[in-house]
C-alpha positions as CSV (number, residue, x, y, z in Angstrom):
1,M,13.5,-71.1,17.4
2,T,13.2,-67.8,20.0
3,T,16.4,-65.2,19.6
4,L,17.7,-62.2,21.6
5,Y,16.6,-60.6,18.7
6,D,12.8,-61.5,19.0
7,F,12.7,-59.3,21.9
8,Q,10.9,-56.2,22.7
9,P,11.8,-54.6,26.0
10,K,10.2,-51.2,26.7
11,L,12.2,-48.3,27.0
12,A,11.1,-46.4,30.4
13,D,8.6,-43.9,28.3
14,Q,6.9,-47.9,27.8
15,T,7.8,-47.7,24.1
16,P,8.7,-51.4,22.6
17,F,12.3,-51.5,21.8
18,S,13.1,-54.2,19.5
19,L,16.8,-56.0,20.2
20,E,16.9,-56.5,16.4
21,Q,18.4,-53.0,16.2
22,L,21.1,-54.2,18.1
23,R,22.0,-57.0,16.0
24,G,26.0,-56.8,15.3
25,K,26.7,-55.3,18.6
26,V,27.9,-56.4,21.9
27,L,25.4,-56.0,24.5
28,L,25.6,-56.2,28.8
29,I,22.5,-56.3,30.2
30,V,21.8,-55.6,34.1
31,N,19.0,-55.0,36.5
32,T,19.6,-52.3,38.7
33,A,18.3,-50.6,41.4
34,S,18.3,-47.1,42.5
35,K,19.2,-47.3,46.5
36,C,21.3,-50.9,46.9
37,G,24.8,-50.8,48.1
38,F,25.4,-52.0,44.4
39,T,24.2,-48.7,43.2
40,P,27.5,-47.2,42.9
41,Q,28.2,-49.4,40.0
42,Y,26.2,-47.1,37.4
43,N,29.4,-45.0,37.8
44,G,31.6,-48.3,36.5
45,L,28.6,-48.7,34.0
46,E,28.7,-45.4,32.4
47,A,32.1,-45.6,32.1
48,I,32.1,-48.8,30.3
49,H,29.5,-47.1,28.1
50,R,31.7,-44.0,26.9
51,Q,34.6,-46.3,26.8
52,F,33.5,-49.0,23.9
53,H,30.1,-47.7,22.8
54,P,32.0,-45.9,19.5
55,R,33.3,-49.8,19.4
56,G,30.4,-51.4,19.2
57,L,29.1,-52.1,22.8
58,E,25.6,-51.2,24.4
59,V,24.8,-50.9,27.5
60,M,21.1,-51.5,28.8
61,A,19.7,-51.0,32.3
62,F,16.4,-52.7,33.6
63,P,15.2,-51.2,36.7
64,C,13.5,-53.9,39.7
65,N,11.8,-53.7,42.5
66,Q,12.2,-57.3,43.5
67,F,15.8,-57.2,46.1
68,G,14.5,-55.5,49.2
69,A,12.2,-52.8,47.3
70,Q,15.3,-51.0,46.3
71,E,13.4,-49.6,43.1
72,P,10.5,-47.8,44.3
73,G,10.5,-44.9,41.8
74,N,8.6,-44.5,39.0
75,A,10.3,-43.7,35.2
76,E,10.8,-40.6,35.9
77,E,12.2,-40.3,39.1
78,I,14.7,-43.5,38.3
79,G,16.1,-41.6,35.1
80,A,16.6,-38.1,37.0
81,F,18.3,-39.8,39.7
82,C,20.6,-42.1,37.2
83,E,21.6,-38.5,35.4
84,K,22.0,-36.9,38.3
85,N,24.4,-39.0,40.3
86,Y,26.0,-41.0,37.4
87,G,25.6,-39.2,34.3
88,V,23.8,-42.0,33.3
89,S,23.7,-41.9,29.3
90,F,22.9,-45.3,28.0
91,P,19.2,-46.1,27.7
92,L,17.1,-47.3,30.8
93,F,14.4,-49.4,30.3
94,A,10.5,-49.6,31.8
95,K,11.1,-51.0,35.3
96,I,10.4,-55.1,35.4
97,D,10.2,-58.1,37.1
98,V,13.2,-60.4,36.9
99,N,12.4,-63.7,38.6
100,G,9.1,-65.0,39.2
101,E,5.7,-65.5,37.0
102,Q,5.6,-61.8,35.7
103,A,9.3,-62.6,35.1
104,D,10.1,-60.1,31.9
105,P,10.5,-62.7,29.0
106,L,13.9,-61.2,28.0
107,Y,14.9,-62.0,31.6
108,Q,13.3,-65.8,31.6
109,Y,15.6,-66.1,27.7
110,L,18.7,-64.9,29.4
111,K,18.7,-67.2,32.5
112,K,18.2,-69.9,30.5
113,E,20.5,-69.3,28.1
114,A,23.1,-68.3,31.5
115,P,22.5,-70.2,34.3
116,G,23.8,-68.9,37.7
117,L,25.9,-71.0,40.3
118,L,25.2,-74.7,40.7
119,G,22.5,-74.3,37.5
120,S,20.5,-71.7,39.4
121,K,18.2,-69.7,36.9
122,A,17.0,-67.3,39.3
123,I,18.6,-63.7,39.3
124,K,19.5,-63.6,43.0
125,W,20.4,-59.5,43.4
126,N,20.1,-56.4,41.6
127,F,23.0,-55.4,39.4
128,T,23.2,-59.5,38.2
129,K,24.7,-58.5,34.8
130,F,24.7,-60.3,31.4
131,L,27.3,-60.2,28.6
132,V,26.2,-60.8,25.0
133,R,27.9,-61.9,21.6
134,R,27.3,-59.9,18.7
135,D,25.5,-63.3,17.2
136,G,23.4,-62.6,20.1
137,S,24.3,-65.3,21.8
138,V,25.0,-65.3,25.3
139,F,28.8,-65.4,26.4
140,K,28.6,-64.7,30.6
141,R,26.7,-64.1,33.5
142,Y,28.1,-62.2,36.5
143,A,27.0,-61.9,39.8
144,P,25.9,-58.8,41.7
145,Q,29.2,-58.1,43.4
146,T,31.2,-58.3,40.0
147,R,32.4,-54.3,39.2
148,P,32.3,-53.9,35.7
149,E,35.6,-52.8,35.6
150,E,36.4,-56.5,36.1
151,M,34.7,-57.2,32.9
152,I,36.7,-54.9,30.5
153,S,38.9,-57.9,29.5
154,D,35.6,-60.1,28.2
155,I,34.5,-57.0,26.7
156,E,37.1,-56.4,24.5
157,T,37.6,-59.9,23.9
158,L,34.2,-59.9,22.5
159,L,34.2,-56.4,20.5
160,A,37.2,-57.9,18.6
161,E,35.4,-61.1,17.8
């Protein structure tokens, strides 16, 4: 049986990253874009990262260009934009697809484990978020319009488990 820890998404520099390294951590996984109306959520993601990382939270951003071509840059451009504009210090992974035949295997798994509204598996837009328990099970999927600050209660609950 496949678990979250079996996946090895690529970091921005294309180096495989084994999620096994994060066993025992709470994960906040989000597909991002630099030219989206939700892009200012990077501020909230960074604030959550700074507040909860010492307690075991890992924020993981996966740039995606599938929605309105709102992430056109390469890894270097995306990283520079996030650092300059939002002070992002959590890991940015390689740009991926989250839907369709080329969807990253991690996102195929997340969508299966936590379907969206009315059981939809497709990611609807940038900044869809998944919160994962310390044991690797997917706790909840959040809509793009859910601001990171609105997830703090759930994050605190999972960190306390």
